[in-house]
C-alpha positions in Angstrom: -0.3 -13.9 14.0 -0.7 -17.6 14.9 -0.1 -18.4 11.2 3.1 -16.3 11.1 4.5 -17.8 14.2 3.8 -21.3 12.8 5.6 -20.5 9.6 8.5 -19.0 11.5 8.9 -22.1 13.7 8.8 -24.4 10.7 11.4 -22.5 8.8 13.6 -22.1 11.9 13.6 -26.0 12.1 14.3 -26.5 8.5 17.5 -28.4 7.6 19.6 -28.3 4.5 22.4 -26.3 2.9 20.1 -23.7 1.2 18.2 -21.2 3.3 14.5 -20.8 2.9 13.1 -17.5 1.6 10.1 -15.8 3.0 8.5 -12.8 1.1 5.9 -11.0 3.2 3.4 -8.5 2.0 2.7 -5.7 4.5 1.5 -2.2 3.7 2.7 1.4 3.3 0.8 2.4 6.4 4.0 1.6 8.3 5.1 5.1 7.4 1.7 6.5 8.3 2.3 5.6 11.9 3.5 9.1 12.9 0.3 10.6 11.5 -1.8 8.0 13.4 -0.1 8.5 16.6 -0.4 12.4 16.3 -4.0 12.1 15.3 -3.5 14.3 12.2 -5.6 13.4 9.3 -6.0 15.0 6.0 -2.9 17.1 6.4 0.0 17.0 4.0 3.6 16.2 4.5 6.9 16.7 2.7 8.5 13.7 4.3 9.6 11.0 1.8 10.8 7.6 2.9 13.4 5.7 1.0 13.8 2.0 1.6 17.6 2.5 1.6 18.1 6.0 2.7 15.6 5.8 5.6 15.8 2.0 6.3 16.9 2.4 9.9 14.2 4.9 10.5 11.6 2.5 9.2 13.0 -0.4 11.2 12.8 1.9 14.3 9.2 2.7 13.6 8.4 -0.9 13.5 10.2 -1.8 16.6 8.8 1.1 18.7 5.3 0.4 17.4 5.4 -3.5 17.5 1.8 -3.6 18.8 0.7 -1.9 15.6 3.2 -3.7 13.2 3.1 -7.2 14.8 4.0 -9.2 11.7 6.6 -6.8 10.4 8.3 -6.8 13.8 8.2 -10.6 14.0 9.9 -11.0 10.7 12.6 -8.5 11.5 13.4 -9.8 14.9 12.3 -13.4 15.4 13.0 -15.2 12.2 16.4 -16.9 12.1 18.0 -19.1 9.6 15.9 -17.9 6.6 16.1 -15.0 4.3 13.1 -12.6 4.6 11.8 -9.7 2.5 8.9 -7.4 3.5 7.1 -5.6 0.7 5.1 -2.5 1.6 2.8 -1.7 -1.2 1.2 1.8 -1.4 -2.1 2.5 -3.1 -2.6 -0.3 -5.6 -4.5 0.3 -8.8 -5.4 -1.8 -11.8 -7.2 -5.2 -12.0 -5.5 -8.1 -10.4 -5.0 -11.5 -12.1 -5.5 -13.6 -9.0 -8.1 -16.4 -8.8 -9.9 -15.2 -5.8 -9.4 -11.3 -5.7 -8.9 -8.8 -8.5 -9.9 -5.6 -6.5 -7.7 -3.4 -4.5 -9.0 -1.2 -1.6 -8.5 2.6 -1.3 -9.7 4.0 -4.6 -12.4 1.3 -5.2 -13.8 2.0 -1.7 -13.8 5.7 -2.3 -15.6 5.1 -5.5 -18.1 2.7 -3.8 -18.9 5.3 -1.1 -19.3 8.0 -3.8 -21.8 5.9 -5.8 -23.8 4.7 -2.8 -24.1 8.2 -1.3 -24.0 10.2 -4.6 -21.2 12.3 -3.0 -17.4 12.1 -3.3 -15.7 12.8 0.0 -12.2 13.5 1.3 -10.8 13.5 4.9 -10.1 17.0 6.2 -8.1 19.2 3.8 -7.5 16.3 1.5 -3.7 17.1 1.5 -2.5 13.7 2.7 -0.6 11.9 0.1 0.3 8.3 -0.7 2.5 6.8 -3.4 0.7 4.4 -5.8 1.7 1.5 -8.0 0.0 -0.6 -10.7 -0.7 -4.2 -9.6 1.4 -5.6 -12.6 4.5 -3.5 -11.6 4.0 -4.7 -8.0 3.9 -8.4 -9.4 7.1 -7.8 -11.3 8.9 -6.9 -8.1 7.8 -10.3 -6.6 9.0 -12.0 -9.7 12.5 -10.4 -9.5 12.9 -11.3 -5.8 11.9 -14.9 -6.4 14.4 -15.1 -9.2 17.1 -13.8 -6.9 16.1 -16.3 -4.2 16.6 -19.2 -6.7 20.0 -17.8 -7.7 21.1 -17.5 -4.1 21.5 -13.9 -4.0 23.4 -11.3 -2.0 22.7 -10.3 1.6 21.7 -6.7 0.6 18.4 -8.0 -0.5 17.2 -9.8 2.6 16.5 -9.8 6.4 17.3 -6.4 7.9 18.0 -5.0 4.5 15.0 -6.7 3.0 12.5 -3.7 3.1 10.9 -2.8 -0.2 9.0 0.3 -1.1 7.8 1.2 -4.6 5.7 3.9 -6.4 4.8 5.2 -9.8 3.9 8.6 -8.5 2.5 10.4 -5.5 -1.0 11.9 -5.5 -3.0 13.6 -2.7 -6.3 12.2 -1.7 -7.9 15.5 -2.5 -6.8 15.1 -6.1 -7.8 11.5 -6.1 -11.3 12.4 -4.8 -11.6 15.1 -7.5 -10.8 12.6 -10.3 -13.3 10.2 -8.8 -15.9 13.0 -8.7 -15.4 13.9 -12.4 -15.7 10.3 -13.3 -18.7 9.5 -11.4 -20.5 12.7 -12.4 -19.7 12.0 -16.1 -21.6 8.7 -15.6 -24.5 10.3 -13.8 -23.6 8.6 -10.7 -23.1 11.7 -8.5 -25.0 15.0 -8.4 -21.9 17.3 -8.4 -18.2 17.3 -9.0 -17.7 19.1 -5.7 -15.8 17.0 -3.1 -17.2 17.1 0.4 -14.7 17.4 3.3 -15.4 15.1 6.4 -13.8 14.8 9.7 -11.9 11.5 10.4 -14.8 10.3 12.6 -17.3 11.1 9.9 -15.2 9.3 7.2 -14.9 6.2 9.4 -18.7 5.9 9.4 -18.7 5.4 5.7 -15.7 3.1 5.6 -14.2 1.9 9.0 -10.4 2.4 8.2 -11.0 5.7 6.2 -9.0 8.0 8.5 -5.9 5.8 7.9 -6.3 4.8 4.3 -7.6 8.2 3.0 -6.2 10.5 5.6 -2.5 9.8 6.3 0.7 10.2 4.4 2.8 7.4 2.9 5.2 8.9 0.5 7.8 6.3 -0.5 10.7 5.8 -2.8 11.7 2.3 -4.2 15.4 2.7 -4.0 16.4 -0.9 -3.2 14.5 -2.6 -6.0 15.6 0.0 -8.5 19.3 -0.3 -7.5 19.6 -3.9 -6.9 16.9 -5.6 -8.9 16.7 -3.2 -12.0 13.1 -2.7 -11.3 11.0 0.3 -12.3 7.3 0.9 -12.9 6.2 0.4 -16.5 2.4 0.7 -16.4 0.0 3.6 -17.0 -0.7 6.2 -14.2 -3.4 6.0 -11.5 -5.0 9.1 -13.1 -5.6 7.1 -16.1 -7.0 4.2 -14.2 -9.5 6.0 -12.0 -12.4 6.2 -14.7 -12.1 2.4 -15.1 -12.2 1.8 -11.3 -15.3 3.9 -11.1 -17.0 1.9 -13.9 -16.1 -1.4 -12.3 -17.4 -0.3 -8.9 -20.6 1.0 -10.5 -21.1 -2.3 -12.3 -20.5 -4.3 -9.1 -23.2 -2.2 -7.4 -25.6 -2.7 -10.4 -25.6 1.0 -11.3 -24.4 0.5 -14.9 
């Protein structure tokens, strides 16, 4: 948070005719807050959040839970004189092209746990559902926002309006776990294709944030980028990527 406050102070003091632009990466767990507060993990939901249709609801979640969404709240309420955008990625899949990190979190960690314990797991009923996006499609959204910033674009893209959701599809963690089970078993890395249900506490012992990242709902619709930036996902599905993810994790663990 110290770094965020320092950036904000510097931008607020900036002089010149053109405003600075700040694009911040947050996370889809912003719309998992209701599940976290209720302590319901592994349960499904039919609630979808659109970044246009439900923008005020999302802003309200951030403001009312500022202690949990410190950076999001700071950008929405304490940055003046700059144009800000907050991107809330869901499950990210695919290999990144960055210099220091090419691995995402949720499915790789699920695969790692499965390989290390020879058992694929899910939280509770496995009905909790997140949207998902390929890393290249996420990158494309960044490029389009930067291009708009250079052009000096309309207010509908920034600040209180600058909330960005995205997704290629929605898939429950029970289904994701089943796909991981099939992929690991096919490689001889697990003993069965049966997925084991764990409580939130049990799952957290395998991976500290498991109850949140495997057991909550984050069903999102990328309305703003689609309508104002002409963005849409183009890459293959997460179902197609899971066998590759399993092989990568197995290789990193020295199992292949």
